[in-house]
Structures are given as structure tokens and as C-alpha cells.
C-alpha positions as CSV (number, residue, x, y, z in Angstrom):
1,M,9.5,209.7,-80.0
2,I,6.7,211.8,-81.4
3,A,6.9,215.6,-80.8
4,I,3.9,217.8,-81.8
5,E,4.4,221.5,-81.4
6,R,1.6,224.1,-81.6
7,L,-0.4,222.3,-84.3
8,S,-3.4,224.1,-85.8
9,K,-5.8,223.1,-88.6
10,S,-9.0,224.7,-90.0
11,F,-11.4,223.5,-92.7
12,R,-13.5,225.9,-94.7
13,P,-17.1,224.7,-95.2
14,S,-17.9,223.9,-98.9
15,G,-21.0,226.1,-98.7
16,G,-19.0,229.1,-97.4
17,G,-18.9,230.7,-94.0
18,P,-16.3,230.9,-91.3
19,P,-13.6,228.1,-91.1
20,N,-14.1,225.2,-88.7
21,R,-11.0,225.1,-86.4
22,V,-10.3,221.4,-85.9
23,L,-7.0,221.7,-84.0
24,R,-6.0,224.7,-81.9
25,S,-2.3,224.9,-81.1
26,V,-1.9,221.3,-79.9
27,S,1.4,220.4,-78.3
28,L,2.2,216.9,-77.2
29,T,5.2,214.6,-76.7
30,V,4.9,210.8,-76.8
31,P,8.0,209.1,-75.4
32,Q,9.8,206.2,-77.1
33,G,8.2,202.9,-76.3
34,C,5.0,204.5,-74.8
35,L,1.5,203.3,-75.5
36,Y,-0.5,206.5,-75.6
37,G,-4.3,206.7,-75.4
38,L,-5.9,209.6,-77.1
39,I,-9.5,210.2,-75.9
40,G,-12.2,212.8,-76.3
41,P,-15.7,213.3,-77.7
42,G,-16.5,213.1,-81.4
43,A,-15.1,215.8,-83.7
44,A,-12.5,216.7,-81.2
45,G,-9.6,216.4,-83.7
46,K,-8.2,213.0,-82.8
47,S,-8.3,211.3,-86.2
48,V,-7.1,214.5,-87.9
49,L,-4.1,214.5,-85.6
50,L,-3.2,210.9,-86.5
51,K,-3.4,211.7,-90.2
52,M,-1.0,214.6,-89.7
53,I,1.5,212.4,-87.9
54,T,1.7,210.2,-91.0
55,G,1.8,213.2,-93.4
56,L,-1.6,212.3,-95.0
57,M,-2.8,215.8,-94.0
58,K,-0.9,219.1,-93.6
59,P,-1.4,221.5,-90.7
60,D,-1.9,225.2,-91.1
61,D,0.6,226.0,-88.4
62,G,3.0,224.0,-86.1
63,R,5.3,221.1,-86.7
64,I,5.6,217.4,-86.1
65,V,8.9,215.5,-85.5
66,V,8.9,211.7,-85.6
67,D,12.1,210.0,-84.5
68,G,14.1,213.1,-85.2
69,Q,12.6,213.8,-88.7
70,E,10.2,216.6,-89.4
71,V,7.0,215.4,-91.0
72,T,5.4,218.7,-91.7
73,T,8.1,220.0,-94.1
74,A,9.0,216.7,-95.7
75,S,8.6,216.0,-99.5
76,E,6.5,213.2,-100.7
77,L,9.6,211.1,-101.3
78,E,10.8,211.8,-97.8
79,L,7.4,210.9,-96.4
80,Q,7.4,207.6,-98.2
81,K,10.7,206.7,-96.4
82,M,9.3,207.9,-93.1
83,R,6.2,205.7,-93.5
84,L,8.5,202.6,-93.6
85,K,8.8,203.2,-89.9
86,M,5.0,203.7,-89.4
87,G,2.0,201.4,-89.2
88,M,-1.6,202.5,-89.1
89,L,-4.9,200.7,-88.4
90,F,-7.7,202.8,-89.8
91,Q,-11.1,203.0,-88.1
92,N,-12.9,201.1,-90.9
93,N,-10.0,198.5,-91.3
94,A,-9.4,199.7,-94.9
95,L,-9.0,196.2,-96.2
96,F,-9.0,195.7,-99.9
97,D,-12.0,193.6,-100.8
98,H,-10.5,192.3,-104.0
99,L,-7.3,191.0,-102.2
100,T,-6.9,187.9,-100.1
101,V,-6.0,188.1,-96.4
102,S,-2.4,187.3,-97.3
103,D,-2.2,190.0,-100.0
104,N,-3.9,192.5,-97.7
105,I,-1.3,191.9,-95.0
106,A,1.6,191.9,-97.5
107,F,0.5,195.2,-99.1
108,P,2.7,197.6,-97.1
109,L,5.8,195.5,-97.8
110,R,5.1,195.2,-101.5
111,R,4.4,198.9,-101.8
112,L,7.2,200.3,-99.6
113,T,10.1,197.8,-99.8
114,N,12.1,195.7,-102.2
115,L,11.9,192.5,-100.1
116,P,11.9,189.2,-102.0
117,E,8.5,187.5,-102.2
118,S,9.8,184.6,-100.1
119,E,10.6,186.9,-97.2
120,I,7.3,188.7,-97.5
121,Q,5.4,185.3,-97.3
122,V,7.4,184.4,-94.2
123,R,6.4,187.6,-92.5
124,V,2.8,187.2,-93.5
125,E,2.7,183.8,-91.9
126,E,4.4,185.1,-88.8
127,R,1.8,187.9,-88.5
128,L,-1.1,185.5,-89.0
129,K,0.2,183.3,-86.2
130,C,0.6,186.3,-83.9
131,V,-3.0,187.4,-84.4
132,A,-4.3,183.8,-84.1
133,M,-5.5,183.5,-87.7
134,T,-3.2,180.9,-89.2
135,G,-4.8,179.2,-92.2
136,F,-6.8,182.3,-93.2
137,D,-4.3,183.5,-95.8
138,A,-6.5,182.6,-98.8
139,R,-9.7,183.9,-97.4
140,M,-11.4,187.1,-98.7
141,P,-12.3,190.0,-96.4
142,A,-16.0,189.5,-97.2
143,G,-15.9,186.2,-95.5
144,L,-14.5,187.5,-92.2
145,S,-16.2,188.6,-89.0
146,G,-15.7,192.1,-87.6
147,G,-13.2,190.8,-85.0
148,Q,-11.3,188.9,-87.7
149,K,-11.1,192.0,-89.9
150,K,-9.6,193.9,-87.0
151,R,-7.0,191.2,-86.4
152,I,-6.0,191.3,-90.1
153,G,-5.8,195.1,-89.8
154,V,-3.5,194.7,-86.8
155,A,-1.3,192.2,-88.8
156,R,-1.0,194.6,-91.7
157,A,-0.3,197.6,-89.4
158,T,2.6,195.7,-87.7
159,I,4.1,193.6,-90.6
160,A,6.7,196.2,-91.4
161,Q,7.9,196.0,-87.8
162,A,7.3,199.7,-87.5
163,S,8.7,201.7,-84.6
164,I,5.6,204.0,-84.7
165,V,2.1,202.6,-84.9
166,L,-1.2,204.5,-84.9
167,Y,-4.6,202.9,-84.2
168,D,-7.9,204.7,-84.9
169,E,-10.7,203.1,-83.0
170,P,-9.3,199.5,-83.2
171,A,-12.2,197.9,-81.4
172,A,-15.1,199.9,-82.8
173,G,-18.3,197.9,-83.3
174,L,-16.9,194.8,-81.5
175,D,-18.5,193.0,-78.6
176,P,-16.9,193.5,-75.2
177,V,-15.0,190.1,-75.1
178,T,-13.6,190.6,-78.6
179,S,-12.8,194.2,-77.9
180,Q,-10.7,193.2,-74.8
181,K,-8.8,190.6,-76.8
182,I,-8.0,193.2,-79.5
183,F,-6.6,195.6,-76.9
184,E,-4.6,192.9,-75.2
185,L,-3.2,191.8,-78.6
186,L,-2.2,195.4,-79.4
187,R,-0.5,195.8,-76.0
188,E,1.4,192.5,-76.6
189,E,2.5,193.7,-80.1
190,Q,3.6,197.0,-78.7
191,R,5.7,195.5,-76.0
192,A,7.3,192.9,-78.3
193,A,8.4,195.6,-80.7
194,N,9.0,198.3,-78.1
195,A,7.0,200.5,-80.5
196,T,5.7,204.0,-79.8
197,V,2.0,203.8,-80.2
198,I,-0.9,206.3,-80.2
199,M,-4.3,204.7,-79.9
200,V,-7.6,206.6,-80.4
201,S,-10.5,204.8,-78.8
202,S,-13.9,205.5,-77.3
203,D,-13.8,202.2,-75.4
204,L,-12.3,203.7,-72.3
205,D,-13.0,200.8,-69.9
206,R,-10.7,198.6,-72.0
207,L,-8.3,201.3,-73.4
208,L,-7.3,202.3,-70.0
209,T,-6.2,198.8,-69.1
210,V,-3.4,198.9,-71.6
211,T,-2.2,202.5,-71.8
212,D,0.9,204.1,-70.2
213,R,-0.2,207.7,-70.8
214,V,-3.4,209.4,-71.8
215,G,-4.3,212.7,-73.6
216,M,-7.8,214.2,-73.9
217,M,-8.8,216.3,-76.9
218,Y,-11.7,218.7,-76.5
219,R,-12.9,221.1,-79.1
220,G,-9.6,220.9,-80.9
221,Q,-7.4,221.4,-77.8
222,L,-5.4,219.0,-75.7
223,I,-6.8,219.7,-72.3
224,F,-5.1,216.8,-70.5
225,D,-1.8,214.9,-70.8
226,G,-0.7,212.5,-68.1
227,T,-0.3,209.0,-66.9
228,T,-3.3,206.6,-67.0
229,A,-3.6,206.8,-63.2
230,E,-3.6,210.6,-63.4
231,A,-6.4,210.5,-66.0
232,Q,-8.5,208.2,-63.8
233,N,-8.0,210.5,-60.8
234,S,-8.2,213.8,-62.6
235,T,-10.4,216.6,-61.1
236,E,-10.5,218.5,-64.4
237,P,-14.3,218.6,-65.1
238,H,-14.2,217.5,-68.8
239,V,-11.7,214.7,-68.1
240,K,-13.5,213.5,-65.0
241,Q,-16.9,213.3,-66.8
242,F,-15.5,211.6,-69.9
243,V,-13.3,209.0,-68.1
244,H,-16.0,208.0,-65.6
245,G,-19.0,208.3,-67.9
246,L,-20.9,210.8,-65.8
247,T,-24.2,211.8,-67.3
248,E,-24.0,215.4,-66.0
249,G,-21.2,217.9,-66.6
250,P,-19.6,220.3,-69.0
251,L,-19.3,218.1,-72.2
């Protein structure tokens, strides 16, 4: 379970002036085993929230508790141990250009665990099979398509068999068919591991086919939190406009 309580964050512009409030007292609970979709317009605070859950960024106020452990007050050593239970797919895939596909996927295990190399290779092959990319282990990222890079990112995010997985725009820049395949793959992975997942995506047509619950961020606030069906039938103006792609409204 992920519990976020009254989280706030501001950034002061480099050129001076008043601080930019990115998060405004956000509270949210994501149940164990839930695939949670986080939606909202650009600069609403979605990606910042994900970075805070992993401890990559600290809030000004509030707290985050992941599987009973508080992230916001944890030391760097404690955070490293917590991250053993977390996987994350960044918006730009964040693959290392100088590493092979196999080494990219293995990177979290080599960095965070003491598993023998033989066990790591077994897990890498298993992940490649799950994302339908068997035989790509020696390829370099530069030789992969956008959809293939996403699949490798998914393999790396899930290789540690994490109980918490965070995805930031997992289908950005992909064609509709590839995008749907990515979302279906992520749903299959989530169910297989019974993982707690938060997925940020602007591809609502496909995102809402796989989510259990949905939250909407708007100007740094969580203005909606409910089931996928409740989001699709919401009468809240901002949610209704965003979910149904209306061209007129308050956004």
C-alpha cells in the first residue's frame, strides 16, 4: 500500500520571484494490488509525485508511507533498501546507450543486490521472454524501435520482482497499436506479481482499459480519486472535460 498525506512542494525560480507551488497538500491512498492511473494536464505535479514516492525528491511538507515504511524521513541507506521493492519506468526510458539490452535489464539487480551472475542472467532471459524480446539480449539501445525500448524499460522495471512499480508515460510517442500492447503487457505484469502500480499517462483511451482506480491532478491538487467507472462518469467539470476530451470547459 502507498499512503500519501498532505504532500506539498514548491520550487523557487532560478531568476527569482515567488515560488512555484507544484504540489498542494496532496493526500492519496493506493491499495495493495491496485493498478492506479494518475491523470491530469501538463505541469500538474504527476511526475514530481512519482519521484517523491521513490525518495528521489523530498517534499516541503507531508509524508509518504510505502508498505509500512516512511519514505520522507528515511536515510539514503534506508531508501536504497526500500528501492529493492520498487521498480520505475521513466518517461524517456532512461536506457544506458553504452550497455547492451541484457546489461540494461540487469542493472537494478547488479546495483541493489548480491545475486550471483548466473541467477541474474536467468532473470534477464525470463524478462526478455515476458516482453516478447527473446534474442535481443546482445543488441544496443540505438538499434531498437521506440516500442522495443519501452518493452526493455518494462523488463528492467519489473526484473527485481518489485511489489511497488511506477510508470511515467509508458506509451509516450508510440502508435496506437503498440501503445495498447504496452498497456496490456503492464496489466499482465501487475496481475502476475500482484504489484501495487501507479501509472501516469496522457493516453486516456488506453489507460482507462487497464486501471482499477484513477486520480486526477490539477494545478498541484488531487481533485478526483475513485474507480475507473466513477472517473468515466464523473460530473466534476475538470475531470469530465479531461476524460472525455471535450474542447470547451474549465481546463
